[in-house]
Every structure is written in C-alpha cells, then in structure tokens.
N, C-alpha and C positions, 0 to 999 in steps of 0.2 A: 532475616537481617535487612534493615532499611538500606536503600540505595544512596541516601544522603543522611548526614547526621546534623544535629543542631549546631555544633561548632563550625562546621564547614559553611553552612548557610549564613551564620552570624558574621564570619570573616568576609564572605562575599558581599555582604550588605543587602541580603535578600529581605531583611526585616524592615527596611526603610519604606514607609508608605508616602502618601502625598500630604500636603497641608490639610489641616482639619477643615478649613472652609471649602475645600474642593472634594471632600469625601462623598461617597455614595452610600447611603444608609443600608443598602442591601449587602454591603460588605462587612457590616458590624459583627457577624459571627466569627470572622477571621481576624479581627483587630484585638490586639492584646492590651494596648494602652495608648495614651497620648503623651508626648514629651516635647516641650518647646514648640507647641503648635503643630507638631507632625505626628501622624498616626504610626504606631509600631505594629507590624504584622506578627501574629502568633506563629512562631516557627515550628512549634510542635504539630500544629495543624498542617503546615506546609509539608513537613516530612511525611505525614500520613497521606496527604493528597498526591504527592509525587509518587509514592509507592503504588497507590491505587491507579493512577494514570499509566504508570509504566507497565503494570500487569495487564491492563486492558489493551495497550498498544502492542504488547508482546503477542497477545492472542490474535490481534488483527493481522500482523505480518506473518504469523505462523500459519495462517490459513491462506497465505499467498496473495494478500491484498496490499494496496499501497496507502501510505500516509503522506498527505501534502503539507509541507511546512510553509507558513506565511509570516513574513516579517519585513515590512518596508521601511521601518524606522532606522535611522543611521546607526544607532548603537548596536543593533542586533543583526544587521544585514550580513556582514562578513562571517559572523559566528554561525549563523543559520546555514549559509552557503557551505561552509567547511564541514559542519556536522552532518548535514543532509547528504552531501556528496560522499562522505566516508561510509555511509550505510546504503548508498544507492537509491535514495528516495527523492522524489521531485520537490521543488521549492519555488516560491515566488518572493523575490526580494526587491524588485524594481518598482513595479506598480501593479495593483490588482486590476486585471482587465475586466471591466464590468460584464457580467454574464458568463464568466469563465466556467461556472458550474451549471447554471440554468440554461446556458446556450452553448454547451460543450461542443457540439458538432461544428459550429462556426470557428471555434478556437482550433479545432483539429485541422480545419481547412487551411488556416494561417500557418500551422506547423508544417503541413504538407507542402505549402508554397516554398518553405525553406529547403525541403528535400528536392523539389523541382529545380530550384536555382543551383543547388549543389550538383545535380545530374547534368545540367547545362554546362557547368564548368568542366566536368570530367569528360563529357562526350565531344567537346570542341565547339558546341553551338555558341557558347559565350564569346569565343574568339571572332566569330563572324559578325558580331553586333558593332554598331557605331560607338564611338567614344562616349557620347552622351548617354546612350542606352546602357552601356556598361556601368557608368557612374550611378545612374538611377537604380539599377538592379543591385549594385553593391551596397548602396545606402539602405535600400529596403531590406536586404539580407541582414545587415548589421543591426537594424532596428528590431527586426523579428528575433534575432539571436539574443539581444539584450533583454527583451520582454518575455520571450517564450522559450528560449533555448534550454532553460532548466526544467521545462516540462515536456520536452520533445519525446520522451519515452512513456509519457502518460497516455496510454491508448484508450483508457476508459475512466469513468469518474472515480476519484479516490474514495476509499472506504472510511477515511477519517481526516480531520484537519487539525493541525497543531498550530495555534496562533499566539503571537506575542503582541500584546497591546490590542485588546478587543475594541477599544474606542476608535483607534486609528483604522482597524480592519473591520469596521462594522458591516461593510457591504459583503465581505467574505462570510461573516457570521450569518447574515440574513439569507444569503444564497444556500448555505449549508443547512440552515434550519428549514428552509422551504423544501429541500430535497430529502430531509431526514438523515443527513450525514452527521455522525457524532462529532462534536467540537471539543477539543482539548485546548486549554489556554492558560497562559500566565496572566493572572488578573490582579491589577493593582487596586489600591483603596479608592481610587476615583472612578472605577469602572463598574458596570452593571453585570453581575454574574448570572442573571436570570436565564439567559438563553444559552448558557455554556453547560455542556453535559459533564465535563470533568474539569472542575476549577482547581487551579494551583495558585493559591494566594502568594504573590511574590512581587518584588520590585522589578518592573519591566523596563526601567530606564537605565539601569547600570549594566554595562557589558559583562562584568564578572558574574552578576546575578543571573543573567540570561545564560551564560556559558555553563554554570554549575547545574542548572535545571536541565538544560539540553543534553549535557553529558550523561546524566542519569537516565533520561528518557531514551537517548540513542543507544546506550549500552543494553537496555532492555530490548529494544528493537533488534539489535545485532544478535542477541541471544535467541530471539524468536526466529530469525533467519537461519541461524545455525541449526536449531532444533528441527526446522522444516527440512533442511538438507539431510539430516540424519534419518528422519522418518522416511523420506523419499528413498534413500539408499537401502534402508531396511525392507521396505515394501517391495523394491525391485529384486533384492536378494531372495526374499520369500517367494516371489513369483517364479524366479528362475529355479529354485529348489523344488517347487511343486511340479514344474514341467519335467525336471529330471526324474522325479519319483514316479510320475505317471507311467503305467504299463504301456508299451508300444504294441499296437495291434499287429498280428502276424502278417496279414495281407490286407491293406486298406482297399486296394483295387485289384480286381481280377480281370484277366483278358476276356474279350468277348467269346473266344473259342472255348475257354475253360468253362464259362458260364453256360454255354450251349450244351457241352458234354454233361455237366452236372444236371441240367434240366432234363436231358434225355434219359439219364440214369434214374432220376427220380420218377419220371413218367413210366419207365419200364418196370421199376419196382412196384409202383402203384398198380399197374395193369396186372402184374403177376399176382399181387395180393388179392385183387378183385377176382381174378380167374380161379385162384385156389379156393376162394370162398364159394364160388358158383359150383365148382366140382364137388365140394363137400356137401352142398345142399342137394345136388343131384343124387349123390351116393346115398344120402339119408332117405 
C-alpha cells in the first residue's frame, strides 16, 4: 500500500510547479501538463517516488545510520525541525555551514566548543570570569546553538541527506555528491534533478506540500527504527538462551595440588605398564 495517495497530494497542492518560463527541461519526465502558464506535476509519479524514497530511507536507519534533513527556506524550516526532532534525526534549518560534510572534523570542533562552555558553566569557572568575558562567551554559545545545535549528536558523517529545494541547497548537494552520500530531495519543476539519487517531484514552496511528503518519509524512518529495536531485542534473547543451553564444564580449573597428584598417578601407571612389559619379555 502506498504511503500517500493521489487525493492527499492534490489537496496539499503538491502538483503546482513553477511558471513555464522558469522550468528546467530535465524535469520534463515528471511534468503532466501546463495550465495558465504553470507546469503541473504528475502526482502518480510523485506517489511512486515517495514510496521508493521511503523504502530506501527505512533501510538506512534500520542499519543504525543517520539521515540529515536540510531545509533553510522559510516555508519548510519549522516543519523540518518538528518532524526530524520527532524521530531523533539531525537537521539544518538556519544556514548550511560551508564544508559541513567535506570538512566535518572542523564542524565537530565547533560543536565540542559548545560542550566546553556548558562544562564551564556547571563547574563554576564561568562565575570567575569578568562581565565582558561572560557576555562574549554567552553570545558565542547562542550563535553555535543556533547554527549547530541540531547536529550536536551527529558524531560521524550522515549516511543520507534529505533536502528541500535543491537549488537553494546546492552547496549541500555538491558536498554530498563529492563524498558519495545518497541525496533524497523534493524537486520542483525549476530545479535540476541530475545530481539527486532519489527524486521526489513536488511543490517545494508550500508548507502543506512539504509537510505531507515529510510525514510519509518520517513514518517510514520511524518504522525502520522500531524494526531495528525489535531485531536487537531478538538477537540479545537468542544469545542469552544459547548461553543457558550450553553445558557447564564440571571443573574448569583444578588446584595445583590436584594436578600434581594426577601427574604422579599417571607417571606411576606408565612406569608399572613399562615394567610389566619388561618382565614379560624376560620370561619369554
């Protein structure tokens, strides 16, 4: 069963593209028709592409990896923040910091700076600073929180990017392509889908349109997270049952004295055996 249907997409205005004079010819396979100078997106293809993207993202998170959501345009910012937070995924909604993927260690250093400031506040170091120093550090902390607070838990490069408006986020697309990170994106009729791995043809300017696509994608990600939890629980239970079923050795370690006694007995038995053989040979 599809995650979204034609009527839902139609009601949300997902089918509205851009003006004909602003179109990108590469999007022609996803355009149904033109009406009043505006391109209309083929929603049947959108439904299929949403299902395809959702299935792929589900597998990504099921394997324990992260998906980074990117949307800095006003219409999508709050929706992305809410949806990504609900499934525990990192997101960028303020500004794409150049080199965030290609220069990831530097971004991590900036995130660690936030942690250092928080430690200073807790251990009392912050109280010993002058009023001016406190003000500077507080402003720096607020700026870091605004730009990088949503990716504080991203300890390694994400395994996929979900982008809204690939024209606006072209730097993010370029960095992901350079590193071979798969890109999932809502692509409007004025954009170039060439460098996008999973294209979802849709209106990326309307909040309702963004919300319905994100809801479908995030529900798939949530399913992937739940299935991962279940698989982990099953594997842990199986491991515990194997340990219980395994036979316990009678004595894993013997004392040194016992080992010496056994060694002496073995030696005596061996000597007696050899002696009896010698006696037999003499008798014969």
